[in-house]
Biopython code that builds the backbone (N, CA, C, O; Angstrom):
import numpy as np
from Bio.PDB.StructureBuilder import StructureBuilder

atoms = [
    (1, "MET", "N", (-24.647, -18.914, -42.191)),
    (1, "MET", "CA", (-25.995, -18.442, -42.431)),
    (1, "MET", "C", (-25.930, -17.198, -43.313)),
    (1, "MET", "O", (-25.037, -16.364, -43.165)),
    (2, "ALA", "N", (-26.868, -17.088, -44.210)),
    (2, "ALA", "CA", (-26.899, -15.959, -45.143)),
    (2, "ALA", "C", (-27.116, -14.643, -44.404)),
    (2, "ALA", "O", (-27.737, -14.594, -43.343)),
    (3, "VAL", "N", (-26.583, -13.579, -45.002)),
    (3, "VAL", "CA", (-26.849, -12.224, -44.523)),
    (3, "VAL", "C", (-27.349, -11.402, -45.703)),
    (3, "VAL", "O", (-27.005, -11.660, -46.857)),
    (4, "TYR", "N", (-28.166, -10.413, -45.385)),
    (4, "TYR", "CA", (-28.765, -9.554, -46.399)),
    (4, "TYR", "C", (-28.348, -8.114, -46.149)),
    (4, "TYR", "O", (-28.504, -7.593, -45.044)),
    (5, "LEU", "N", (-27.825, -7.486, -47.171)),
    (5, "LEU", "CA", (-27.489, -6.069, -47.122)),
    (5, "LEU", "C", (-28.664, -5.306, -47.718)),
    (5, "LEU", "O", (-29.038, -5.530, -48.869)),
    (6, "LEU", "N", (-29.242, -4.407, -46.933)),
    (6, "LEU", "CA", (-30.312, -3.530, -47.411)),
    (6, "LEU", "C", (-29.780, -2.112, -47.352)),
    (6, "LEU", "O", (-29.312, -1.668, -46.304)),
    (7, "ALA", "N", (-29.845, -1.407, -48.451)),
    (7, "ALA", "CA", (-29.280, -0.060, -48.500)),
    (7, "ALA", "C", (-30.228, 0.897, -49.207)),
    (7, "ALA", "O", (-30.748, 0.611, -50.285)),
    (8, "ASP", "N", (-30.433, 2.027, -48.573)),
    (8, "ASP", "CA", (-31.170, 3.155, -49.147)),
    (8, "ASP", "C", (-30.176, 4.304, -49.162)),
    (8, "ASP", "O", (-29.775, 4.796, -48.108)),
    (9, "THR", "N", (-29.780, 4.728, -50.342)),
    (9, "THR", "CA", (-28.757, 5.761, -50.451)),
    (9, "THR", "C", (-29.220, 6.905, -51.337)),
    (9, "THR", "O", (-30.043, 6.740, -52.238)),
    (10, "GLU", "N", (-28.666, 8.057, -51.049)),
    (10, "GLU", "CA", (-28.895, 9.235, -51.883)),
    (10, "GLU", "C", (-27.699, 9.361, -52.823)),
    (10, "GLU", "O", (-26.551, 9.327, -52.379)),
    (11, "ILE", "N", (-27.965, 9.505, -54.104)),
    (11, "ILE", "CA", (-26.903, 9.568, -55.108)),
    (11, "ILE", "C", (-26.708, 11.010, -55.544)),
    (11, "ILE", "O", (-27.662, 11.688, -55.925)),
    (12, "HIS", "N", (-25.441, 11.482, -55.485)),
    (12, "HIS", "CA", (-25.122, 12.870, -55.820)),
    (12, "HIS", "C", (-24.585, 13.042, -57.239)),
    (12, "HIS", "O", (-24.611, 14.142, -57.790)),
    (13, "ASP", "N", (-24.101, 11.954, -57.821)),
    (13, "ASP", "CA", (-23.528, 12.016, -59.172)),
    (13, "ASP", "C", (-24.026, 10.794, -59.951)),
    (13, "ASP", "O", (-23.357, 9.761, -59.977)),
    (14, "PRO", "N", (-25.198, 10.910, -60.585)),
    (14, "PRO", "CA", (-25.780, 9.756, -61.276)),
    (14, "PRO", "C", (-24.889, 9.164, -62.368)),
    (14, "PRO", "O", (-24.879, 7.950, -62.569)),
    (15, "GLU", "N", (-24.151, 10.005, -63.066)),
    (15, "GLU", "CA", (-23.286, 9.507, -64.137)),
    (15, "GLU", "C", (-22.174, 8.620, -63.572)),
    (15, "GLU", "O", (-21.924, 7.531, -64.089)),
    (16, "ALA", "N", (-21.517, 9.080, -62.529)),
    (16, "ALA", "CA", (-20.465, 8.281, -61.896)),
    (16, "ALA", "C", (-21.058, 7.028, -61.264)),
    (16, "ALA", "O", (-20.430, 5.970, -61.264)),
    (17, "TYR", "N", (-22.261, 7.151, -60.730)),
    (17, "TYR", "CA", (-22.897, 5.995, -60.104)),
    (17, "TYR", "C", (-23.220, 4.920, -61.135)),
    (17, "TYR", "O", (-23.176, 3.734, -60.810)),
    (18, "GLU", "N", (-23.537, 5.294, -62.347)),
    (18, "GLU", "CA", (-23.770, 4.309, -63.403)),
    (18, "GLU", "C", (-22.512, 3.480, -63.646)),
    (18, "GLU", "O", (-22.601, 2.273, -63.874)),
    (19, "ARG", "N", (-21.340, 4.115, -63.600)),
    (19, "ARG", "CA", (-20.075, 3.373, -63.752)),
    (19, "ARG", "C", (-19.908, 2.386, -62.594)),
    (19, "ARG", "O", (-19.493, 1.244, -62.795)),
    (20, "TYR", "N", (-20.236, 2.838, -61.386)),
    (20, "TYR", "CA", (-20.151, 1.956, -60.221)),
    (20, "TYR", "C", (-21.099, 0.762, -60.384)),
    (20, "TYR", "O", (-20.712, -0.377, -60.126)),
    (21, "LYS", "N", (-22.337, 1.021, -60.810)),
    (21, "LYS", "CA", (-23.328, -0.045, -60.973)),
    (21, "LYS", "C", (-22.888, -1.086, -61.999)),
    (21, "LYS", "O", (-23.225, -2.263, -61.872)),
    (22, "GLU", "N", (-22.145, -0.665, -63.004)),
    (22, "GLU", "CA", (-21.645, -1.608, -64.006)),
    (22, "GLU", "C", (-20.524, -2.480, -63.442)),
    (22, "GLU", "O", (-20.405, -3.651, -63.801)),
    (23, "ALA", "N", (-19.710, -1.914, -62.568)),
    (23, "ALA", "CA", (-18.545, -2.635, -62.045)),
    (23, "ALA", "C", (-18.864, -3.517, -60.839)),
    (23, "ALA", "O", (-18.295, -4.600, -60.705)),
    (24, "ALA", "N", (-19.753, -3.079, -59.970)),
    (24, "ALA", "CA", (-19.985, -3.749, -58.692)),
    (24, "ALA", "C", (-20.422, -5.208, -58.789)),
    (24, "ALA", "O", (-19.967, -6.011, -57.975)),
    (25, "PRO", "N", (-21.281, -5.603, -59.739)),
    (25, "PRO", "CA", (-21.727, -6.998, -59.759)),
    (25, "PRO", "C", (-20.607, -8.030, -59.835)),
    (25, "PRO", "O", (-20.745, -9.129, -59.298)),
    (26, "GLU", "N", (-19.511, -7.695, -60.488)),
    (26, "GLU", "CA", (-18.379, -8.627, -60.558)),
    (26, "GLU", "C", (-17.863, -8.964, -59.163)),
    (26, "GLU", "O", (-17.563, -10.122, -58.871)),
    (27, "TYR", "N", (-17.759, -7.957, -58.305)),
    (27, "TYR", "CA", (-17.205, -8.158, -56.966)),
    (27, "TYR", "C", (-18.226, -8.792, -56.034)),
    (27, "TYR", "O", (-17.868, -9.593, -55.170)),
    (28, "VAL", "N", (-19.478, -8.442, -56.202)),
    (28, "VAL", "CA", (-20.545, -9.081, -55.423)),
    (28, "VAL", "C", (-20.535, -10.584, -55.722)),
    (28, "VAL", "O", (-20.528, -11.402, -54.802)),
    (29, "ALA", "N", (-20.535, -10.942, -57.001)),
    (29, "ALA", "CA", (-20.551, -12.358, -57.403)),
    (29, "ALA", "C", (-19.288, -13.083, -56.945)),
    (29, "ALA", "O", (-19.349, -14.250, -56.559)),
    (30, "ARG", "N", (-18.163, -12.411, -56.984)),
    (30, "ARG", "CA", (-16.887, -13.020, -56.569)),
    (30, "ARG", "C", (-16.979, -13.560, -55.146)),
    (30, "ARG", "O", (-16.304, -14.529, -54.796)),
    (31, "HIS", "N", (-17.816, -12.928, -54.331)),
    (31, "HIS", "CA", (-17.932, -13.323, -52.925)),
    (31, "HIS", "C", (-19.253, -14.038, -52.629)),
    (31, "HIS", "O", (-19.707, -14.096, -51.486)),
    (32, "GLY", "N", (-19.847, -14.573, -53.680)),
    (32, "GLY", "CA", (-21.047, -15.386, -53.520)),
    (32, "GLY", "C", (-22.324, -14.590, -53.333)),
    (32, "GLY", "O", (-23.373, -15.153, -53.016)),
    (33, "GLY", "N", (-22.239, -13.275, -53.529)),
    (33, "GLY", "CA", (-23.421, -12.440, -53.354)),
    (33, "GLY", "C", (-24.328, -12.480, -54.563)),
    (33, "GLY", "O", (-23.890, -12.745, -55.683)),
    (34, "GLU", "N", (-25.589, -12.216, -54.321)),
    (34, "GLU", "CA", (-26.554, -12.130, -55.416)),
    (34, "GLU", "C", (-27.523, -10.990, -55.130)),
    (34, "GLU", "O", (-27.961, -10.779, -53.999)),
    (35, "TYR", "N", (-27.836, -10.273, -56.187)),
    (35, "TYR", "CA", (-28.781, -9.164, -56.063)),
    (35, "TYR", "C", (-30.193, -9.724, -55.950)),
    (35, "TYR", "O", (-30.628, -10.519, -56.784)),
    (36, "CYS", "N", (-30.894, -9.304, -54.921)),
    (36, "CYS", "CA", (-32.299, -9.679, -54.748)),
    (36, "CYS", "C", (-33.205, -8.553, -55.243)),
    (36, "CYS", "O", (-34.303, -8.799, -55.743)),
    (37, "HIS", "N", (-32.738, -7.338, -55.100)),
    (37, "HIS", "CA", (-33.488, -6.156, -55.549)),
    (37, "HIS", "C", (-32.462, -5.063, -55.807)),
    (37, "HIS", "O", (-31.602, -4.802, -54.965)),
    (38, "ARG", "N", (-32.550, -4.428, -56.962)),
    (38, "ARG", "CA", (-31.546, -3.424, -57.303)),
    (38, "ARG", "C", (-32.210, -2.196, -57.904)),
    (38, "ARG", "O", (-32.260, -2.035, -59.123)),
    (39, "TYR", "N", (-32.704, -1.360, -57.057)),
    (39, "TYR", "CA", (-33.219, -0.047, -57.442)),
    (39, "TYR", "C", (-34.360, -0.095, -58.444)),
    (39, "TYR", "O", (-34.605, 0.886, -59.146)),
    (40, "GLY", "N", (-35.051, -1.200, -58.521)),
    (40, "GLY", "CA", (-36.188, -1.281, -59.416)),
    (40, "GLY", "C", (-37.445, -0.777, -58.743)),
    (40, "GLY", "O", (-37.400, -0.094, -57.720)),
    (41, "GLU", "N", (-38.538, -1.121, -59.326)),
    (41, "GLU", "CA", (-39.821, -0.731, -58.761)),
    (41, "GLU", "C", (-40.028, -1.460, -57.434)),
    (41, "GLU", "O", (-39.642, -2.620, -57.289)),
    (42, "PHE", "N", (-40.627, -0.786, -56.488)),
    (42, "PHE", "CA", (-41.012, -1.446, -55.251)),
    (42, "PHE", "C", (-42.278, -0.790, -54.734)),
    (42, "PHE", "O", (-42.555, 0.382, -54.985)),
    (43, "GLU", "N", (-43.029, -1.590, -54.007)),
    (43, "GLU", "CA", (-44.264, -1.072, -53.443)),
    (43, "GLU", "C", (-43.901, -0.127, -52.314)),
    (43, "GLU", "O", (-43.099, -0.461, -51.442)),
    (44, "PHE", "N", (-44.485, 1.029, -52.339)),
    (44, "PHE", "CA", (-44.172, 1.976, -51.291)),
    (44, "PHE", "C", (-44.677, 1.464, -49.957)),
    (44, "PHE", "O", (-45.466, 0.521, -49.900)),
    (45, "ILE", "N", (-44.238, 2.066, -48.926)),
    (45, "ILE", "CA", (-44.449, 1.608, -47.570)),
    (45, "ILE", "C", (-45.902, 1.220, -47.310)),
    (45, "ILE", "O", (-46.831, 1.991, -47.552)),
    (46, "VAL", "N", (-46.060, 0.011, -46.816)),
    (46, "VAL", "CA", (-47.378, -0.483, -46.463)),
    (46, "VAL", "C", (-47.737, 0.005, -45.061)),
    (46, "VAL", "O", (-48.881, 0.372, -44.793)),
    (47, "GLU", "N", (-46.750, 0.005, -44.177)),
    (47, "GLU", "CA", (-46.931, 0.518, -42.820)),
    (47, "GLU", "C", (-45.675, 1.271, -42.418)),
    (47, "GLU", "O", (-44.584, 0.951, -42.891)),
    (48, "GLY", "N", (-45.812, 2.258, -41.559)),
    (48, "GLY", "CA", (-44.673, 3.026, -41.081)),
    (48, "GLY", "C", (-44.413, 4.235, -41.952)),
    (48, "GLY", "O", (-45.218, 4.588, -42.814)),
    (49, "ASP", "N", (-43.249, 4.878, -41.708)),
    (49, "ASP", "CA", (-42.970, 6.126, -42.409)),
    (49, "ASP", "C", (-41.627, 6.145, -43.132)),
    (49, "ASP", "O", (-41.142, 7.213, -43.505)),
    (50, "TRP", "N", (-41.023, 4.977, -43.334)),
    (50, "TRP", "CA", (-39.775, 4.913, -44.084)),
    (50, "TRP", "C", (-40.104, 5.068, -45.561)),
    (50, "TRP", "O", (-40.952, 4.347, -46.087)),
    (51, "SER", "N", (-39.446, 5.997, -46.228)),
    (51, "SER", "CA", (-39.691, 6.247, -47.645)),
    (51, "SER", "C", (-38.382, 6.223, -48.419)),
    (51, "SER", "O", (-37.851, 7.281, -48.757)),
    (52, "PRO", "N", (-37.852, 5.047, -48.706)),
    (52, "PRO", "CA", (-36.579, 4.982, -49.438)),
    (52, "PRO", "C", (-36.722, 5.515, -50.851)),
    (52, "PRO", "O", (-37.743, 5.318, -51.509)),
    (53, "GLU", "N", (-35.677, 6.194, -51.301)),
    (53, "GLU", "CA", (-35.646, 6.670, -52.689)),
    (53, "GLU", "C", (-35.208, 5.548, -53.615)),
    (53, "GLU", "O", (-35.806, 5.320, -54.667)),
    (54, "ARG", "N", (-34.165, 4.859, -53.210)),
    (54, "ARG", "CA", (-33.602, 3.762, -53.990)),
    (54, "ARG", "C", (-33.294, 2.654, -52.992)),
    (54, "ARG", "O", (-32.695, 2.901, -51.946)),
    (55, "LEU", "N", (-33.693, 1.470, -53.308)),
    (55, "LEU", "CA", (-33.505, 0.366, -52.375)),
    (55, "LEU", "C", (-32.704, -0.742, -53.047)),
    (55, "LEU", "O", (-33.001, -1.160, -54.166)),
    (56, "LEU", "N", (-31.687, -1.202, -52.340)),
    (56, "LEU", "CA", (-30.817, -2.266, -52.818)),
    (56, "LEU", "C", (-30.840, -3.392, -51.802)),
    (56, "LEU", "O", (-30.732, -3.138, -50.602)),
    (57, "VAL", "N", (-30.981, -4.645, -52.260)),
    (57, "VAL", "CA", (-30.914, -5.808, -51.380)),
    (57, "VAL", "C", (-29.977, -6.816, -52.035)),
    (57, "VAL", "O", (-30.192, -7.248, -53.167)),
    (58, "ILE", "N", (-28.928, -7.180, -51.291)),
    (58, "ILE", "CA", (-27.970, -8.184, -51.767)),
    (58, "ILE", "C", (-27.874, -9.279, -50.717)),
    (58, "ILE", "O", (-27.740, -8.996, -49.526)),
    (59, "LYS", "N", (-27.941, -10.525, -51.157)),
    (59, "LYS", "CA", (-27.790, -11.677, -50.262)),
    (59, "LYS", "C", (-26.373, -12.220, -50.401)),
    (59, "LYS", "O", (-25.895, -12.474, -51.507)),
    (60, "PHE", "N", (-25.710, -12.393, -49.254)),
    (60, "PHE", "CA", (-24.395, -13.037, -49.213)),
    (60, "PHE", "C", (-24.544, -14.356, -48.460)),
    (60, "PHE", "O", (-25.380, -14.452, -47.561)),
    (61, "PRO", "N", (-23.755, -15.374, -48.805)),
    (61, "PRO", "CA", (-23.912, -16.675, -48.163)),
    (61, "PRO", "C", (-23.570, -16.682, -46.670)),
    (61, "PRO", "O", (-24.003, -17.572, -45.939)),
    (62, "SER", "N", (-22.796, -15.694, -46.221)),
    (62, "SER", "CA", (-22.412, -15.634, -44.806)),
    (62, "SER", "C", (-21.907, -14.233, -44.479)),
    (62, "SER", "O", (-21.653, -13.422, -45.370)),
    (63, "ARG", "N", (-21.768, -13.971, -43.197)),
    (63, "ARG", "CA", (-21.196, -12.690, -42.774)),
    (63, "ARG", "C", (-19.742, -12.605, -43.232)),
    (63, "ARG", "O", (-19.264, -11.536, -43.611)),
    (64, "GLN", "N", (-19.048, -13.731, -43.195)),
    (64, "GLN", "CA", (-17.651, -13.747, -43.646)),
    (64, "GLN", "C", (-17.562, -13.352, -45.118)),
    (64, "GLN", "O", (-16.679, -12.579, -45.491)),
    (65, "ALA", "N", (-18.452, -13.863, -45.953)),
    (65, "ALA", "CA", (-18.440, -13.518, -47.380)),
    (65, "ALA", "C", (-18.682, -12.024, -47.570)),
    (65, "ALA", "O", (-18.032, -11.389, -48.401)),
    (66, "TYR", "N", (-19.619, -11.460, -46.799)),
    (66, "TYR", "CA", (-19.873, -10.010, -46.871)),
    (66, "TYR", "C", (-18.624, -9.239, -46.461)),
    (66, "TYR", "O", (-18.227, -8.296, -47.146)),
    (67, "ASP", "N", (-17.997, -9.632, -45.343)),
    (67, "ASP", "CA", (-16.790, -8.940, -44.870)),
    (67, "ASP", "C", (-15.666, -9.027, -45.898)),
    (67, "ASP", "O", (-14.935, -8.059, -46.106)),
    (68, "GLU", "N", (-15.525, -10.186, -46.542)),
    (68, "GLU", "CA", (-14.487, -10.347, -47.560)),
    (68, "GLU", "C", (-14.786, -9.485, -48.785)),
    (68, "GLU", "O", (-13.866, -8.939, -49.394)),
    (69, "PHE", "N", (-16.046, -9.358, -49.146)),
    (69, "PHE", "CA", (-16.439, -8.459, -50.233)),
    (69, "PHE", "C", (-16.026, -7.029, -49.896)),
    (69, "PHE", "O", (-15.394, -6.355, -50.708)),
    (70, "MET", "N", (-16.378, -6.574, -48.713)),
    (70, "MET", "CA", (-16.084, -5.192, -48.327)),
    (70, "MET", "C", (-14.577, -4.930, -48.225)),
    (70, "MET", "O", (-14.131, -3.798, -48.415)),
    (71, "ALA", "N", (-13.792, -5.973, -47.927)),
    (71, "ALA", "CA", (-12.336, -5.814, -47.779)),
    (71, "ALA", "C", (-11.560, -6.173, -49.049)),
    (71, "ALA", "O", (-10.332, -6.081, -49.065)),
    (72, "ASP", "N", (-12.253, -6.576, -50.099)),
    (72, "ASP", "CA", (-11.588, -6.992, -51.340)),
    (72, "ASP", "C", (-10.751, -5.836, -51.893)),
    (72, "ASP", "O", (-11.301, -4.777, -52.194)),
    (73, "PRO", "N", (-9.433, -6.016, -52.032)),
    (73, "PRO", "CA", (-8.593, -4.922, -52.526)),
    (73, "PRO", "C", (-8.932, -4.491, -53.951)),
    (73, "PRO", "O", (-8.709, -3.336, -54.315)),
    (74, "ASP", "N", (-9.465, -5.399, -54.757)),
    (74, "ASP", "CA", (-9.865, -5.031, -56.119)),
    (74, "ASP", "C", (-11.135, -4.177, -56.116)),
    (74, "ASP", "O", (-11.339, -3.348, -57.003)),
    (75, "TYR", "N", (-11.981, -4.388, -55.111)),
    (75, "TYR", "CA", (-13.221, -3.614, -54.994)),
    (75, "TYR", "C", (-12.969, -2.236, -54.363)),
    (75, "TYR", "O", (-13.781, -1.324, -54.523)),
    (76, "LYS", "N", (-11.862, -2.086, -53.658)),
    (76, "LYS", "CA", (-11.590, -0.857, -52.895)),
    (76, "LYS", "C", (-11.778, 0.436, -53.700)),
    (76, "LYS", "O", (-12.445, 1.346, -53.207)),
    (77, "PRO", "N", (-11.226, 0.562, -54.913)),
    (77, "PRO", "CA", (-11.429, 1.827, -55.637)),
    (77, "PRO", "C", (-12.899, 2.082, -55.974)),
    (77, "PRO", "O", (-13.337, 3.232, -56.013)),
    (78, "TRP", "N", (-13.661, 1.013, -56.218)),
    (78, "TRP", "CA", (-15.092, 1.175, -56.511)),
    (78, "TRP", "C", (-15.852, 1.551, -55.245)),
    (78, "TRP", "O", (-16.778, 2.361, -55.284)),
    (79, "LYS", "N", (-15.457, 0.963, -54.133)),
    (79, "LYS", "CA", (-16.075, 1.317, -52.844)),
    (79, "LYS", "C", (-15.816, 2.789, -52.539)),
    (79, "LYS", "O", (-16.718, 3.508, -52.108)),
    (80, "GLU", "N", (-14.580, 3.235, -52.764)),
    (80, "GLU", "CA", (-14.242, 4.641, -52.518)),
    (80, "GLU", "C", (-15.031, 5.566, -53.434)),
    (80, "GLU", "O", (-15.464, 6.638, -53.012)),
    (81, "LEU", "N", (-15.220, 5.157, -54.689)),
    (81, "LEU", "CA", (-16.040, 5.953, -55.600)),
    (81, "LEU", "C", (-17.469, 6.037, -55.071)),
    (81, "LEU", "O", (-18.043, 7.123, -54.993)),
    (82, "ARG", "N", (-18.044, 4.885, -54.708)),
    (82, "ARG", "CA", (-19.414, 4.869, -54.185)),
    (82, "ARG", "C", (-19.547, 5.779, -52.975)),
    (82, "ARG", "O", (-20.503, 6.547, -52.868)),
    (83, "GLU", "N", (-18.593, 5.692, -52.076)),
    (83, "GLU", "CA", (-18.651, 6.514, -50.865)),
    (83, "GLU", "C", (-18.527, 8.003, -51.174)),
    (83, "GLU", "O", (-19.048, 8.830, -50.425)),
    (84, "SER", "N", (-17.849, 8.359, -52.260)),
    (84, "SER", "CA", (-17.663, 9.772, -52.601)),
    (84, "SER", "C", (-18.857, 10.375, -53.329)),
    (84, "SER", "O", (-18.998, 11.596, -53.383)),
    (85, "ILE", "N", (-19.724, 9.522, -53.892)),
    (85, "ILE", "CA", (-20.824, 10.047, -54.701)),
    (85, "ILE", "C", (-22.204, 9.730, -54.130)),
    (85, "ILE", "O", (-23.223, 10.043, -54.745)),
    (86, "THR", "N", (-22.233, 9.105, -52.946)),
    (86, "THR", "CA", (-23.507, 8.771, -52.313)),
    (86, "THR", "C", (-23.487, 9.160, -50.843)),
    (86, "THR", "O", (-22.429, 9.335, -50.238)),
    (87, "THR", "N", (-24.672, 9.290, -50.292)),
    (87, "THR", "CA", (-24.841, 9.465, -48.852)),
    (87, "THR", "C", (-25.779, 8.359, -48.382)),
    (87, "THR", "O", (-26.919, 8.283, -48.839)),
    (88, "PRO", "N", (-25.319, 7.508, -47.480)),
    (88, "PRO", "CA", (-26.205, 6.457, -46.987)),
    (88, "PRO", "C", (-27.302, 7.058, -46.112)),
    (88, "PRO", "O", (-27.028, 7.861, -45.220)),
    (89, "LYS", "N", (-28.539, 6.663, -46.375)),
    (89, "LYS", "CA", (-29.657, 7.099, -45.553)),
    (89, "LYS", "C", (-29.984, 6.024, -44.527)),
    (89, "LYS", "O", (-30.111, 6.319, -43.339)),
    (90, "ASN", "N", (-30.118, 4.810, -44.965)),
    (90, "ASN", "CA", (-30.348, 3.652, -44.100)),
    (90, "ASN", "C", (-29.637, 2.471, -44.731)),
    (90, "ASN", "O", (-29.884, 2.133, -45.888)),
    (91, "VAL", "N", (-28.756, 1.844, -43.971)),
    (91, "VAL", "CA", (-28.048, 0.664, -44.453)),
    (91, "VAL", "C", (-28.096, -0.365, -43.324)),
    (91, "VAL", "O", (-27.686, -0.090, -42.196)),
    (92, "LEU", "N", (-28.602, -1.545, -43.646)),
    (92, "LEU", "CA", (-28.755, -2.602, -42.649)),
    (92, "LEU", "C", (-28.074, -3.871, -43.142)),
    (92, "LEU", "O", (-28.038, -4.141, -44.342)),
    (93, "LEU", "N", (-27.537, -4.646, -42.209)),
    (93, "LEU", "CA", (-27.042, -5.979, -42.510)),
    (93, "LEU", "C", (-27.846, -6.920, -41.622)),
    (93, "LEU", "O", (-27.735, -6.885, -40.396)),
    (94, "LEU", "N", (-28.661, -7.765, -42.260)),
    (94, "LEU", "CA", (-29.563, -8.652, -41.526)),
    (94, "LEU", "C", (-29.124, -10.094, -41.663)),
    (94, "LEU", "O", (-28.760, -10.549, -42.747)),
    (95, "GLU", "N", (-29.164, -10.806, -40.553)),
    (95, "GLU", "CA", (-28.859, -12.223, -40.597)),
    (95, "GLU", "C", (-30.098, -12.973, -41.060)),
    (95, "GLU", "O", (-31.214, -12.669, -40.639)),
    (96, "GLY", "N", (-29.892, -13.955, -41.930)),
    (96, "GLY", "CA", (-31.000, -14.759, -42.429)),
    (96, "GLY", "C", (-31.599, -15.615, -41.337)),
    (96, "GLY", "O", (-31.042, -15.730, -40.245)),
    (97, "TYR", "N", (-32.713, -16.202, -41.631)),
    (97, "TYR", "CA", (-33.456, -17.032, -40.707)),
    (97, "TYR", "C", (-33.262, -18.481, -41.126)),
    (97, "TYR", "O", (-33.553, -18.839, -42.267)),
    (98, "ASP", "N", (-32.778, -19.310, -40.222)),
    (98, "ASP", "CA", (-32.544, -20.719, -40.493)),
    (98, "ASP", "C", (-33.660, -21.538, -39.858)),
    (98, "ASP", "O", (-33.658, -21.752, -38.646)),
    (99, "VAL", "N", (-34.603, -21.991, -40.658)),
    (99, "VAL", "CA", (-35.755, -22.729, -40.165)),
    (99, "VAL", "C", (-35.342, -23.994, -39.436)),
    (99, "VAL", "O", (-36.015, -24.406, -38.491)),
    (100, "SER", "N", (-34.248, -24.621, -39.854)),
    (100, "SER", "CA", (-33.832, -25.890, -39.248)),
    (100, "SER", "C", (-33.363, -25.714, -37.806)),
    (100, "SER", "O", (-33.246, -26.701, -37.079)),
    (101, "GLN", "N", (-33.093, -24.490, -37.379)),
    (101, "GLN", "CA", (-32.613, -24.272, -36.020)),
    (101, "GLN", "C", (-33.701, -23.799, -35.075)),
    (101, "GLN", "O", (-33.403, -23.384, -33.955)),
    (102, "THR", "N", (-34.943, -23.851, -35.496)),
    (102, "THR", "CA", (-36.025, -23.420, -34.625)),
    (102, "THR", "C", (-36.579, -24.599, -33.846)),
    (102, "THR", "O", (-36.508, -25.742, -34.297)),
    (103, "SER", "N", (-37.118, -24.323, -32.705)),
    (103, "SER", "CA", (-37.750, -25.357, -31.880)),
    (103, "SER", "C", (-39.162, -25.597, -32.375)),
    (103, "SER", "O", (-39.820, -24.676, -32.858)),
    (104, "PRO", "N", (-39.638, -26.853, -32.255)),
    (104, "PRO", "CA", (-41.015, -27.136, -32.691)),
    (104, "PRO", "C", (-42.025, -26.466, -31.787)),
    (104, "PRO", "O", (-43.229, -26.596, -32.004)),
]
sb = StructureBuilder()
sb.init_structure("model")
sb.init_model(0)
sb.init_chain("A")
sb.init_seg("    ")
for serial, (resi, resn, name, xyz) in enumerate(atoms, 1):
    if name == "N":
        sb.init_residue(resn, " ", resi, " ")
    sb.init_atom(name, np.array(xyz, "f"), 0.0, 1.0, " ", f" {name:<3s}", serial, name[0])
structure = sb.get_structure()
């Protein structure tokens, strides 16, 4: 079942983060991930008080694919760069909804 990574992060070094943004899609795609939303325009909160600065949503085909992405040795230096130049504010991993497994 698909999983969705939702991340709201604070970026401390925009220049270095641009390098990360250029490199990361290769590793996301390598593990079957696809960007659903990548820091573009979004409608501000309709209800509640969460106010993300930057919002990222990536869909992976399974939890295993996400775990393999995070453990990819080729991605490791980019992950370390991201961790050194950002502070996570809210990061969620959500399991997708499988309509075929619901009861009538």
